[in-house]
C-alpha positions as CSV (number, residue, x, y, z in Angstrom):
1,M,-21.8,-11.3,11.0
2,S,-22.6,-15.0,10.5
3,E,-25.2,-16.3,13.0
4,C,-23.9,-19.9,13.1
5,S,-20.3,-19.2,14.0
6,D,-20.1,-16.1,16.1
7,C,-23.1,-16.9,18.2
8,R,-21.9,-20.4,18.8
9,S,-18.6,-18.9,20.0
10,C,-20.5,-16.6,22.4
11,G,-21.7,-19.6,24.3
12,A,-18.2,-21.0,25.0
13,R,-16.3,-20.5,28.3
14,A,-14.1,-17.5,28.7
15,V,-10.3,-17.9,29.1
16,L,-9.2,-18.6,32.7
17,E,-5.5,-19.5,32.6
18,F,-2.3,-17.7,31.8
19,P,1.3,-18.9,31.9
20,G,3.0,-18.4,35.2
21,S,5.0,-15.3,36.0
22,S,8.2,-16.9,35.0
23,T,7.0,-17.8,31.6
24,A,6.6,-15.5,28.5
25,A,4.5,-16.6,25.5
26,K,6.7,-17.4,22.5
27,A,4.0,-16.5,19.9
28,V,1.3,-13.9,20.5
29,A,-1.4,-12.9,18.1
30,V,-2.5,-9.3,17.7
31,I,-6.0,-8.9,16.5
32,G,-8.8,-6.3,16.4
33,P,-11.3,-4.6,14.2
34,P,-10.2,-2.2,11.5
35,N,-9.4,1.4,12.7
36,S,-8.9,0.1,16.3
37,G,-5.2,1.2,16.3
38,K,-4.0,-2.4,16.2
39,T,-1.2,-1.8,13.7
40,T,-0.1,1.3,15.7
41,L,0.3,-0.8,18.8
42,F,2.1,-3.5,16.8
43,N,4.5,-0.9,15.5
44,R,5.1,0.5,19.0
45,L,5.7,-2.9,20.5
46,T,8.1,-4.1,17.8
47,G,9.7,-0.9,16.6
48,L,11.6,-1.7,13.4
49,R,12.0,-5.4,14.2
50,Q,9.4,-6.4,11.7
51,K,9.0,-8.3,8.5
52,V,6.2,-8.5,6.0
53,A,5.2,-11.6,3.9
54,N,2.2,-13.5,2.7
55,F,0.7,-16.4,4.5
56,P,1.6,-19.4,2.3
57,G,-1.2,-20.3,-0.2
58,V,-3.1,-17.1,0.3
59,T,-2.7,-13.4,-0.5
60,V,-3.3,-12.2,3.0
61,E,-0.4,-10.1,4.2
62,Q,1.4,-11.3,7.3
63,H,3.2,-8.9,9.6
64,T,5.4,-10.5,12.3
65,G,7.7,-8.7,14.7
66,I,9.8,-9.2,17.8
67,A,8.9,-7.5,21.1
68,E,11.7,-7.4,23.7
69,L,10.5,-7.7,27.3
70,P,12.2,-5.7,30.1
71,D,13.9,-8.8,31.4
72,G,15.5,-9.4,28.0
73,R,13.2,-12.2,26.7
74,A,11.7,-11.9,23.3
75,V,8.2,-12.5,22.1
76,R,7.1,-13.1,18.5
77,L,4.0,-11.0,17.6
78,I,1.8,-11.9,14.7
79,D,-0.3,-9.0,13.4
80,L,-3.5,-10.6,12.0
81,P,-5.8,-8.9,9.6
82,G,-8.3,-6.4,10.9
83,V,-11.7,-8.2,11.3
84,Y,-15.1,-7.6,12.9
85,S,-15.8,-11.3,13.4
86,L,-14.2,-14.8,13.2
87,S,-16.8,-16.1,10.8
88,P,-14.8,-17.3,7.8
89,R,-16.7,-15.3,5.1
90,S,-13.7,-13.5,3.7
91,E,-10.1,-14.6,3.3
92,D,-9.1,-12.2,6.1
93,E,-11.5,-13.8,8.5
94,Q,-10.6,-17.3,7.5
95,V,-6.8,-16.7,8.0
96,A,-7.5,-15.0,11.4
97,Y,-9.6,-17.9,12.5
98,D,-7.2,-20.6,11.3
99,V,-4.2,-18.9,13.0
100,L,-6.0,-18.5,16.3
101,T,-7.2,-22.1,16.3
102,G,-3.9,-23.6,15.3
103,N,-5.2,-24.8,11.9
104,R,-2.3,-23.4,9.8
105,D,0.8,-25.6,9.6
106,D,2.9,-22.6,8.6
107,T,2.1,-20.6,11.7
108,P,2.3,-21.8,15.3
109,K,-0.8,-21.6,17.4
110,P,-0.6,-18.4,19.6
111,E,0.0,-19.0,23.2
112,A,-1.6,-15.7,24.0
113,I,-3.7,-13.0,22.3
114,L,-3.7,-9.3,22.3
115,L,-7.3,-8.2,21.4
116,V,-7.2,-4.5,20.5
117,L,-10.6,-2.6,20.7
118,D,-11.4,1.1,20.2
119,S,-12.5,2.4,23.6
120,T,-14.5,5.1,22.0
121,N,-16.6,2.6,20.1
122,L,-16.7,-0.2,22.7
123,A,-20.4,-1.2,22.3
124,R,-19.7,-2.4,18.7
125,H,-16.1,-3.7,19.1
126,L,-17.0,-5.8,22.2
127,M,-18.8,-8.1,19.8
128,L,-15.4,-9.5,18.8
129,A,-14.4,-10.3,22.4
130,A,-16.8,-13.2,22.9
131,P,-15.5,-15.5,20.1
132,I,-11.9,-14.5,20.9
133,L,-12.3,-15.4,24.6
134,A,-14.1,-18.6,23.8
135,L,-11.0,-19.9,22.1
136,G,-9.5,-20.6,25.6
137,V,-6.3,-18.8,24.9
138,P,-4.9,-16.3,27.5
139,T,-6.1,-13.0,26.2
140,L,-5.5,-9.3,27.1
141,I,-8.3,-7.0,26.2
142,I,-6.6,-3.8,25.1
143,L,-8.9,-0.7,25.0
144,N,-7.0,1.7,22.8
145,M,-7.4,5.4,22.3
146,A,-7.6,6.2,26.0
147,D,-6.7,9.8,25.3
148,D,-9.7,10.2,23.0
149,L,-12.0,8.6,25.6
150,R,-10.8,10.8,28.4
151,N,-10.7,14.1,26.4
152,R,-14.2,13.6,25.0
153,G,-15.8,12.9,28.3
154,G,-16.1,9.1,28.1
155,H,-16.0,6.8,31.1
156,L,-15.3,3.1,31.9
157,N,-14.8,0.9,35.0
158,L,-11.9,-1.4,34.1
159,D,-12.3,-3.7,37.1
160,K,-16.0,-4.3,36.4
161,L,-15.3,-4.9,32.7
162,A,-12.5,-7.4,33.5
163,A,-14.8,-9.2,35.9
164,E,-17.6,-9.4,33.3
165,L,-15.2,-10.8,30.7
166,G,-13.1,-13.0,32.9
167,A,-10.0,-11.6,31.3
168,P,-7.5,-8.8,32.1
169,V,-8.2,-5.4,30.6
170,A,-5.7,-2.6,29.8
171,L,-6.7,1.0,28.9
172,I,-4.0,2.5,26.7
173,S,-3.1,5.0,24.0
174,A,-0.9,3.3,21.4
175,R,-0.3,6.7,19.7
176,Q,0.9,8.4,22.8
177,G,2.6,5.3,24.5
178,E,0.2,5.5,27.5
179,G,-0.3,2.2,29.3
180,I,2.1,0.2,27.1
181,G,3.8,-1.1,30.3
182,Q,0.6,-3.2,31.1
183,V,0.9,-4.9,27.7
184,F,4.5,-5.9,28.4
185,D,3.5,-7.1,31.9
186,F,0.9,-9.4,30.2
187,L,3.5,-10.6,27.7
188,A,5.8,-11.4,30.5
189,G,3.1,-13.3,32.4
190,A,3.1,-10.9,35.3
191,M,-0.3,-9.2,34.9
192,P,-3.0,-10.3,37.4
193,K,-6.0,-12.1,36.0
194,P,-9.6,-11.8,37.2
195,A,-11.8,-14.5,38.6
196,P,-13.2,-17.1,36.2
197,K,-16.6,-16.3,34.6
198,E,-18.9,-18.3,32.4
199,L,-20.3,-16.5,29.2
200,P,-24.0,-17.1,28.5
201,V,-25.1,-19.4,25.7
202,L,-26.4,-17.2,22.8
203,H,-28.0,-18.4,19.6
204,D,-28.3,-15.4,17.2
205,V,-26.7,-12.1,16.3
206,P,-29.2,-9.8,18.1
207,K,-28.5,-11.6,21.4
208,C,-24.8,-11.3,20.7
209,R,-25.3,-7.5,20.4
210,Q,-27.4,-7.5,23.5
211,W,-24.7,-9.3,25.4
212,A,-22.1,-6.7,24.3
213,G,-24.4,-3.9,25.3
214,R,-25.1,-5.4,28.7
215,V,-21.4,-5.9,29.4
216,G,-20.8,-2.3,28.6
217,I,-23.6,-1.2,30.9
218,E,-22.3,-3.4,33.8
219,A,-18.8,-1.8,33.3
220,A,-20.4,1.7,33.6
221,Y,-19.3,2.5,30.0
222,R,-20.3,6.0,28.9
223,P,-19.3,6.6,25.2
224,P,-17.5,9.8,24.5
225,L,-19.2,12.7,22.8
226,A,-18.3,13.5,19.2
227,P,-16.2,16.8,19.3
228,K,-17.9,19.8,17.8
229,W,-15.1,20.2,15.3
230,T,-15.6,16.6,14.1
231,R,-19.2,17.3,13.3
232,R,-18.3,20.6,11.6
233,L,-15.6,18.9,9.5
234,D,-17.9,16.1,8.5
235,A,-20.5,18.6,7.5
236,V,-18.0,19.9,5.0
237,F,-16.1,16.8,3.9
238,L,-19.3,14.6,3.6
239,H,-21.4,17.3,1.9
240,P,-22.7,16.0,-1.4
241,A,-21.5,19.1,-3.3
242,I,-18.7,20.6,-1.2
243,G,-17.1,17.2,-0.2
244,P,-16.0,16.3,-3.8
245,L,-14.7,19.8,-4.3
246,V,-12.6,19.6,-1.2
247,F,-11.3,16.2,-2.3
248,V,-10.3,17.7,-5.7
249,A,-8.6,20.6,-3.9
250,V,-6.6,18.2,-1.7
251,V,-5.5,16.2,-4.8
252,F,-4.4,19.4,-6.5
253,A,-2.4,20.5,-3.5
254,V,-0.7,17.1,-3.2
255,F,0.5,17.1,-6.8
256,Q,1.7,20.7,-6.7
257,T,3.7,20.1,-3.6
258,I,5.2,16.8,-4.9
259,F,6.5,18.6,-8.0
260,N,7.8,21.7,-6.2
261,A,9.0,20.5,-2.8
262,A,10.8,17.4,-4.2
263,V,13.0,19.3,-6.7
264,P,15.7,20.4,-4.2
265,L,15.9,17.0,-2.7
266,M,16.1,15.3,-6.1
267,D,18.8,17.7,-7.1
268,G,20.7,16.8,-4.0
269,V,20.5,13.1,-4.7
270,K,21.5,13.7,-8.3
271,W,24.5,15.8,-7.2
272,L,25.7,12.9,-4.9
273,F,25.6,10.4,-7.7
274,D,27.4,12.8,-10.1
275,V,30.1,13.5,-7.5
276,S,30.6,9.9,-6.7
277,G,30.5,8.9,-10.3
278,N,33.2,11.4,-11.2
279,W,35.3,10.2,-8.2
280,I,35.1,6.6,-9.5
281,T,36.0,7.8,-13.0
282,T,39.1,9.6,-11.8
283,T,40.1,7.0,-9.3
284,L,39.8,3.8,-11.4
285,P,41.9,3.2,-14.6
286,D,40.1,3.0,-18.0
287,S,38.7,-0.5,-18.0
288,L,35.6,-2.6,-18.4
289,I,35.1,-2.5,-14.6
290,R,35.0,1.3,-14.6
291,S,32.7,1.3,-17.5
292,L,30.4,-1.2,-15.7
293,L,30.3,0.9,-12.5
294,V,30.0,4.3,-14.1
295,E,28.1,3.8,-17.3
296,G,26.1,0.8,-16.1
297,V,25.4,0.9,-12.4
298,W,25.8,4.6,-11.5
299,K,24.0,6.1,-14.5
300,G,21.4,3.3,-14.5
301,V,20.5,2.8,-10.8
302,G,21.3,6.5,-10.0
303,S,18.8,7.7,-12.6
304,V,16.1,5.8,-10.6
305,V,17.2,6.5,-7.1
306,V,17.1,10.3,-7.8
307,F,13.2,10.0,-7.7
308,L,13.1,8.6,-4.2
309,P,12.3,12.0,-2.6
310,Q,9.3,12.4,-4.9
311,V,8.0,8.9,-4.2
312,L,8.4,9.4,-0.4
313,L,6.5,12.7,-0.6
314,L,3.6,10.9,-2.2
315,F,3.5,8.3,0.5
316,L,3.9,11.0,3.2
317,F,0.6,12.7,2.0
318,I,-1.2,9.3,1.7
319,A,-0.1,8.4,5.3
320,I,-1.2,11.8,6.7
321,L,-4.6,11.6,4.9
322,E,-5.1,8.0,6.1
323,D,-4.0,8.5,9.7
324,S,-6.0,11.7,10.1
325,G,-9.2,9.8,9.2
326,Y,-9.9,11.8,6.1
327,L,-9.5,8.9,3.6
328,A,-12.4,7.1,5.2
329,R,-14.6,10.1,4.3
330,A,-13.2,10.1,0.8
331,A,-14.2,6.5,0.5
332,L,-17.8,7.4,1.4
333,I,-17.8,10.1,-1.2
334,A,-16.3,7.8,-3.8
335,D,-19.1,5.2,-3.1
336,R,-21.5,7.4,-5.1
337,T,-19.2,7.4,-8.1
338,M,-18.5,3.7,-7.7
339,A,-22.2,2.9,-7.8
340,K,-22.5,4.6,-11.2
341,V,-20.0,2.2,-12.8
342,G,-21.4,-0.9,-11.1
343,L,-18.8,-1.2,-8.3
344,Q,-19.2,-0.9,-4.5
345,G,-17.5,1.4,-2.0
346,K,-15.3,-1.4,-0.8
347,S,-13.5,-1.2,-4.1
348,F,-12.3,2.3,-3.2
349,I,-9.7,1.3,-0.7
350,P,-7.9,-1.2,-2.9
351,L,-8.0,1.2,-5.8
352,L,-6.7,4.0,-3.6
353,S,-3.8,1.8,-2.4
354,A,-3.1,1.0,-6.1
355,Y,-1.7,4.5,-6.3
356,A,1.2,3.2,-4.2
357,C,1.5,-0.3,-5.8
358,A,-1.0,-2.5,-7.7
359,V,0.3,-5.7,-6.0
360,P,-0.9,-5.0,-2.4
361,A,-4.0,-3.3,-3.9
362,I,-5.0,-6.5,-5.6
363,M,-4.3,-8.5,-2.5
364,S,-6.5,-6.1,-0.5
365,T,-9.5,-7.0,-2.6
366,R,-10.0,-10.0,-0.5
367,T,-12.3,-8.0,1.8
368,I,-14.8,-7.8,-1.1
369,E,-17.2,-10.8,-0.6
370,N,-18.8,-10.7,-4.0
371,R,-16.4,-12.5,-6.4
372,R,-17.5,-10.6,-9.5
373,D,-17.0,-7.3,-7.8
374,R,-13.6,-8.5,-6.6
375,I,-12.4,-9.6,-10.0
376,A,-13.6,-6.4,-11.6
377,T,-11.6,-4.4,-9.0
378,I,-8.5,-6.6,-9.6
379,L,-8.8,-6.0,-13.4
380,I,-8.9,-2.2,-13.1
381,A,-6.5,-1.7,-10.3
382,P,-3.4,-1.5,-12.5
383,F,-4.9,1.5,-14.3
384,M,-4.4,3.5,-11.1
385,T,-1.1,5.5,-11.4
386,C,1.3,3.6,-9.1
387,S,4.4,5.1,-7.6
388,A,6.6,3.2,-10.2
389,R,5.0,5.3,-12.9
390,L,5.8,8.5,-11.1
391,P,9.6,8.7,-12.0
392,V,8.7,8.0,-15.7
393,Y,6.1,10.7,-15.7
394,T,8.4,13.2,-13.9
395,L,11.3,12.6,-16.3
396,I,9.3,13.1,-19.5
397,I,7.2,16.0,-18.2
398,A,10.3,17.9,-17.0
399,A,12.0,17.3,-20.3
400,F,9.2,18.6,-22.5
401,I,7.0,20.9,-20.5
402,P,8.3,24.3,-19.3
403,Q,7.5,25.4,-15.8
404,R,4.7,28.0,-15.9
405,H,1.8,29.0,-13.8
406,V,-1.7,27.8,-14.7
407,V,-3.8,28.9,-11.8
408,G,-1.5,31.5,-10.2
409,P,0.9,30.0,-7.7
410,F,-1.6,27.2,-6.9
411,L,-1.0,25.1,-10.0
412,N,1.8,25.0,-12.6
413,T,2.0,23.4,-16.0
414,R,4.1,20.4,-14.9
415,A,1.8,19.6,-11.9
416,A,-1.2,20.0,-14.2
417,A,0.3,17.5,-16.7
418,M,1.0,15.0,-13.9
419,L,-2.6,15.4,-12.6
420,A,-3.9,14.9,-16.1
421,L,-2.1,11.5,-16.3
422,Y,-3.6,10.4,-13.0
423,V,-7.0,11.4,-14.2
424,L,-6.4,9.6,-17.5
425,G,-5.6,6.3,-15.7
426,F,-8.6,6.8,-13.4
427,L,-10.9,7.4,-16.4
428,A,-9.6,4.2,-18.1
429,A,-10.4,2.3,-14.9
430,V,-13.9,3.8,-14.7
431,V,-14.7,3.0,-18.4
432,T,-13.3,-0.5,-18.1
433,A,-15.2,-1.1,-14.9
434,R,-18.4,0.0,-16.6
435,L,-17.8,-2.4,-19.5
436,L,-17.1,-5.3,-17.2
437,K,-20.0,-4.7,-14.9
438,S,-22.4,-4.3,-17.7
439,S,-21.3,-7.6,-19.4
440,I,-19.3,-10.5,-18.2
441,L,-19.1,-9.4,-14.5
442,K,-22.6,-8.1,-14.1
443,T,-24.0,-8.2,-10.5
444,G,-26.5,-6.4,-8.3
445,R,-25.7,-3.4,-6.0
446,T,-24.2,-4.3,-2.7
447,P,-24.7,-1.9,0.3
448,F,-21.5,-0.2,1.5
449,L,-21.0,-0.2,5.3
450,L,-18.0,1.8,6.6
451,E,-17.0,2.7,10.2
452,M,-15.8,6.3,10.4
453,P,-12.7,6.7,12.5
454,S,-12.2,9.7,14.6
455,Y,-10.1,12.6,13.3
456,R,-6.7,12.4,14.8
457,W,-3.3,14.1,14.5
458,P,-0.9,11.7,12.7
459,T,2.1,10.7,14.8
460,F,5.7,11.1,13.6
461,Q,6.5,7.5,14.6
462,S,3.7,6.0,12.5
463,I,4.5,8.1,9.5
464,G,8.2,7.6,10.0
465,L,7.8,3.8,10.0
466,R,5.8,3.9,6.8
467,L,8.3,6.1,5.0
468,Y,11.1,3.9,6.3
469,D,9.4,0.8,4.9
470,R,8.7,2.5,1.5
471,S,12.4,3.6,1.3
472,K,13.5,0.0,2.0
473,V,11.2,-1.3,-0.7
474,F,12.3,1.3,-3.3
475,L,16.0,0.9,-2.6
476,R,15.7,-2.9,-2.4
477,R,14.2,-2.9,-5.9
478,A,16.9,-0.4,-7.1
479,G,19.6,-2.7,-5.6
480,T,18.2,-6.0,-6.9
481,V,15.9,-5.9,-9.9
482,I,17.0,-2.6,-11.4
483,L,20.7,-3.4,-10.7
484,L,20.5,-6.8,-12.3
485,V,18.8,-5.3,-15.4
486,T,21.4,-2.6,-15.8
487,V,24.2,-5.1,-15.5
488,I,22.7,-7.4,-18.1
489,L,22.0,-4.5,-20.3
490,W,25.6,-3.2,-20.0
491,I,26.8,-6.7,-21.0
492,M,24.5,-6.8,-24.0
493,A,25.5,-3.3,-25.0
494,N,29.2,-4.5,-25.1
495,L,28.6,-7.6,-27.1
496,P,29.5,-9.0,-29.6
497,T,33.1,-7.7,-29.7
498,Q,34.6,-7.1,-33.1
499,N,38.4,-7.9,-33.2
500,G,38.5,-7.3,-29.5
501,H,36.8,-3.9,-29.8
502,I,33.5,-2.9,-28.2
503,P,30.9,-2.3,-30.9
504,A,28.9,0.9,-31.3
505,I,25.9,0.6,-29.1
506,E,23.4,0.5,-32.0
507,N,25.3,-2.5,-33.4
508,S,25.5,-4.3,-30.1
509,L,23.3,-7.2,-29.0
510,A,21.0,-4.8,-27.1
511,G,20.9,-2.4,-30.1
512,T,20.1,-5.3,-32.5
513,I,17.1,-6.3,-30.3
514,G,16.0,-2.7,-30.2
515,R,16.3,-2.1,-34.0
516,T,14.4,-5.4,-34.6
517,I,11.3,-4.2,-32.7
518,E,11.7,-0.6,-33.8
519,P,9.3,-0.9,-36.9
520,V,6.5,-1.9,-34.5
521,L,7.1,1.1,-32.3
522,K,8.0,3.7,-34.9
523,P,4.3,4.6,-35.5
524,L,4.2,5.6,-31.9
525,G,7.2,7.9,-32.3
526,F,9.5,5.6,-30.4
527,N,13.1,4.7,-31.4
528,W,15.0,1.5,-30.7
529,K,16.3,2.9,-27.3
530,I,12.7,3.4,-26.1
531,G,12.0,-0.1,-27.4
532,I,14.7,-1.7,-25.2
533,G,13.3,0.3,-22.2
534,L,9.8,-1.0,-22.8
535,I,11.1,-4.6,-22.7
536,T,13.1,-4.1,-19.5
537,S,10.3,-2.2,-17.9
538,L,8.3,-5.5,-17.7
539,A,10.5,-6.3,-14.7
540,A,9.5,-3.0,-13.0
541,R,8.1,0.1,-14.7
542,E,10.8,2.4,-13.4
543,T,13.5,0.2,-14.9
544,I,13.0,2.0,-18.2
545,I,14.7,5.0,-16.6
546,A,17.7,2.9,-15.6
547,T,17.8,1.4,-19.1
548,L,17.8,4.7,-20.8
549,G,20.3,6.1,-18.3
550,T,22.7,3.2,-19.2
551,I,22.1,3.4,-23.0
552,Y,22.5,7.2,-23.2
553,G,25.5,7.0,-20.9
554,M,27.2,4.6,-23.2
555,D,26.3,6.5,-26.4
556,P,29.1,8.9,-27.4
557,K,26.6,11.2,-28.9
558,S,24.8,11.7,-25.6
559,H,27.4,10.8,-23.1
560,G,27.9,14.3,-21.9
561,L,24.2,15.0,-21.5
562,D,22.0,14.3,-18.5
563,L,19.1,11.9,-19.1
564,Q,16.5,14.7,-19.3
565,N,18.3,16.5,-22.1
566,A,19.2,13.3,-23.9
567,I,15.5,12.2,-24.1
568,H,14.5,15.7,-25.2
569,R,16.9,15.5,-28.1
570,D,15.8,12.0,-29.1
571,L,12.0,12.2,-28.8
572,T,9.5,14.5,-30.6
573,P,6.7,16.1,-28.5
574,G,4.3,13.7,-30.0
575,G,6.5,10.8,-29.1
576,A,6.9,12.1,-25.6
577,V,3.1,12.3,-25.1
578,A,2.7,8.9,-26.6
579,L,5.2,7.4,-24.2
580,L,3.3,9.0,-21.3
581,V,0.0,7.6,-22.6
582,F,1.5,4.2,-23.1
583,F,2.7,4.0,-19.5
584,A,-0.7,5.2,-18.3
585,F,-2.4,2.2,-19.8
586,A,0.1,-0.6,-20.2
587,M,0.5,-3.3,-17.6
588,Q,4.3,-3.2,-17.4
589,C,4.8,-5.3,-14.3
590,I,5.5,-9.0,-14.0
591,S,4.8,-8.9,-10.3
592,T,1.3,-7.6,-10.9
593,I,0.6,-10.3,-13.5
594,A,1.8,-13.0,-11.1
595,V,-0.4,-11.8,-8.2
596,V,-3.5,-11.5,-10.5
597,R,-2.9,-15.1,-11.5
598,R,-2.6,-16.2,-7.9
599,E,-5.6,-14.2,-6.8
600,T,-7.9,-15.3,-9.5
601,G,-6.7,-18.9,-9.5
602,G,-5.6,-19.2,-13.1
603,W,-4.3,-17.6,-16.3
604,K,-7.6,-16.6,-17.9
605,W,-8.0,-13.2,-16.2
606,P,-4.3,-12.1,-16.2
607,I,-4.0,-12.9,-19.9
608,L,-7.2,-11.0,-20.7
609,Q,-6.1,-8.1,-18.5
610,F,-2.6,-7.9,-20.0
611,S,-3.9,-8.2,-23.6
612,Y,-6.6,-5.5,-23.1
613,M,-4.2,-3.1,-21.4
614,S,-1.5,-3.6,-24.0
615,V,-3.9,-3.0,-26.9
616,L,-5.3,0.1,-25.2
617,A,-1.8,1.4,-24.5
618,Y,-0.7,1.0,-28.1
619,A,-3.9,2.5,-29.5
620,G,-3.8,5.4,-27.1
621,A,-0.1,6.1,-27.8
622,F,-0.7,5.9,-31.6
623,V,-3.5,8.5,-31.4
624,A,-1.4,10.8,-29.2
625,A,1.6,10.5,-31.5
626,H,-0.4,11.6,-34.5
627,L,-2.5,14.3,-32.9
628,I,0.6,16.1,-31.4
629,R,3.4,17.1,-33.8
């Protein structure tokens, strides 16, 4: 914490006023420390009436949603970043402070605040209460995880705590829905407020801590005991030797399940697209419109959408591991590895989120105070195997690697190949980080501080909302970027006409572009069709599948084959491995390039990053193509 800002805030007067019972606040900020359950409460209050964007001018993510009150009125909730203080050291804290004080022109100053604290860790979380209350904005202190506090023998006198703080207090469980009515009462302006109280004037951080501790004592706070099973699990998960082995076992299980469990669902989606495509073919007369719909849109977009079940399974596992509290333990284990390559433990969370998508991962590096560590993390994040690579990997692996057992029923050849690609990307990131941190981005070691959340059972609502959001993102991309690319590609594959006749696809505009760049790609074992796919995949990595689906669908030689068999016929084993290696290393994503430029404040780092990853991708693919025949 910063001594000058937080302690100054501790000396200000606590909030006394709240809008009358007939008035509901139009904008309410939701704030709290990380792992306090703030986002869970936000999701429960707003349901699916949410939208996600960035605060203009910064890369901090902004969640806003609408909470409907029992009387029919609506309140706009602003979910601020999780922070431990309001001292503007990081971008998260600066944005939170600016929003709460009304210093952002793009966001209205909140008329009320929901401060979410973990009731099982109150002594530390109360430190945030003083600067929040000192803002003079009506505030509800929400003590979350009431079920954990109760079940583990904790105790708290709410009336005394409210009297000490001079603000209303609610004890709730956002996961279970317990006490949510009190939050709605506050939002409606109907919750009673305690008597006014002056906060003492404090001058340094130790006294701020003492104040928080004294308030807890006055409120008869008794922290809960850590469950025996928590201590037993931590003894295993955090063990220096056993912990990493458990992590590896979890990763193996995830990939094995993704490959096996997703197959029936993917087959079902493929069947739906085949049936609907055949129906369109038989219903519409032979025309350019039918060709566009069937050969362009259905074969292109459908070849990508078929991988949605697999992507959702990956996010399901990530959500379960995160909500259960295990990923925080994995971050602590990873800190030891991070230290060896010159990074700190705070880099683990952004790198882990990069397995979903590099864009939010790069944005989440804002929590890293050291600029050189932050840039190093940004530069290596795209090496992590994002979900957009997953469909490409799956398609090529399924086309060339037979399904056989490697370690009995626990690991098969396809899952092992997928895991190897994830490891390959990770190793590239580690080596690159070591190069950066030993040269142009060299810094000293920074201590890694991490608050361990309690182990909890994930809730269906929390996981369901995440999967729903990921489905929307995936399908939105399929319905916008990928759809646009397939339509443009279909047009280019039908031009130029020759005496009113559609040209052979290799002689079309698309084919000409592909054959022009083919000499550069031929040493990698790629043909002109793959070349076109590599160009279109700059828009989004998975677009290469839609591109190949459209091209092979329009080619009379492969029109009757599914995409997997068509690729197997066109590529050699060496070319297939080279394509996998290329995608493991290449930065095939315009969105990532844009956010790197925005995050680093110029073009120097994204140009260096794109060039380095492209050279590494070409060299790696070249070696793979010539080693495997």
